[in-house]
C-alpha positions, 0 to 999 in steps of 0.5 A: 506477512508470510503467514498472514498477509492481511494488514491494517495501515493508519494515518492521522494528522493534528486536525484529527483527520484519519485514514485506515486501510485494511488490505492484503499486502505482499512484497513487490520483488520485480525491479521494474515495478519497484522503479516504476513506483519509486521514480516519481517520488525520487524525482520530486523529493527534496535533498534528504528525501527518498533514497534512489535505490533499486532495492527500496522496499515496496508493498502491494496493497489489495482490498479485502473482499467484504461480505454482502447481505446475502453472504456472498463476498464481493471485491471492495471498491477502491476510490 
């Protein structure tokens, strides 16, 4: 991601429901933000679930601006 932060993520399940996300990604280094994002999952996970570790990896995903008919770029809407 250092040279090109544009990333694509995908998810699918046996029913063929699929989600694709194109984004600009960056590593989150701030311990407070990482804990804020991680704590709800740790508290709700089963034994053997997510690790309760402040060094856990966290990515920040931002939508990629998309071109419009006039060629002006606008921010994509996240829903």
